[in-house]
C-alpha positions in Angstrom: -0.1 -0.1 0.0 1.2 3.5 -1.0 1.6 5.4 2.4 1.7 9.1 3.0 4.7 9.9 4.8 4.9 13.7 5.3 2.4 16.7 4.4 3.9 20.1 4.4 5.7 20.0 7.8 3.5 17.8 9.6 3.1 13.8 9.4 0.1 12.0 8.2 -0.2 8.2 8.9 -3.0 7.7 6.2 -2.5 5.0 3.4 -4.5 4.1 0.4 -7.5 2.2 1.5 -8.1 4.4 4.3 -11.6 5.5 5.2 -11.8 9.3 5.8 -14.2 11.8 6.6 -14.3 14.4 3.8 -14.7 18.1 5.3 -17.7 20.2 4.2 -18.1 23.8 5.0 -21.8 23.4 4.4 -22.5 20.7 7.1 -21.9 19.7 10.2 -19.6 16.9 11.1 -21.9 14.2 11.5 -23.1 14.9 7.9 -19.7 14.9 6.3 -19.6 12.2 3.7 -17.0 9.1 3.8 -14.7 8.2 1.4 -11.8 5.8 0.7 -8.5 6.9 -0.3 -7.5 5.4 -3.7 -4.3 7.4 -4.4 -2.0 10.0 -3.1 -0.8 13.1 -5.5 2.6 14.4 -4.8 4.0 17.9 -5.3 7.0 18.9 -7.1 8.6 19.1 -3.6 7.7 15.1 -3.1 5.5 16.0 -0.3 1.6 14.8 -0.5 -0.8 17.8 -1.3 -4.0 16.1 -2.3 -5.7 12.6 -2.5 -7.8 10.9 -4.9 -11.0 9.6 -3.2 -14.0 7.4 -3.8 -17.4 8.1 -2.4 -20.6 7.0 -3.0 -20.9 9.7 -5.7 -17.8 8.5 -7.7 -14.0 9.3 -7.5 -12.8 12.9 -7.0 -9.7 14.7 -5.7 -9.4 16.9 -2.5 -6.8 18.4 -0.5 -5.2 16.4 2.1 -6.2 19.0 4.7 -9.7 18.5 4.2 -9.5 14.6 4.8 -10.0 13.4 8.2 -9.0 9.6 8.8 -11.0 7.4 10.9 -10.2 4.4 12.7 -11.8 2.0 10.0 -9.5 0.2 7.3 -10.8 -1.8 4.3 -8.4 -4.7 3.4 -7.6 -5.9 0.2 -10.5 -8.5 0.0 -13.4 -5.8 0.3 -11.8 -2.9 -1.4 -14.7 -2.7 -4.1 -17.7 -3.0 -1.3 -19.9 0.1 -1.5 -19.2 2.9 0.4 -21.1 3.2 3.8 -24.0 6.0 3.8 
């Protein structure tokens, strides 16, 4: 699995396959959508800047600062399961 090693000056222990909350300015935290990280995007300096995520609405990119890992991980056997609602 690809692992995010360093983001800006702080460290993040996210990995591809992690379930994350996606920050939304328009909703309370309990209504933020869930997503699965599918790929990290690195800047020219080699640091993680954004991530490709899969939600129930499809695949999109979000800045890493807007993603909040939760303590649930998908294993390789169930990575194609639907996103929880």
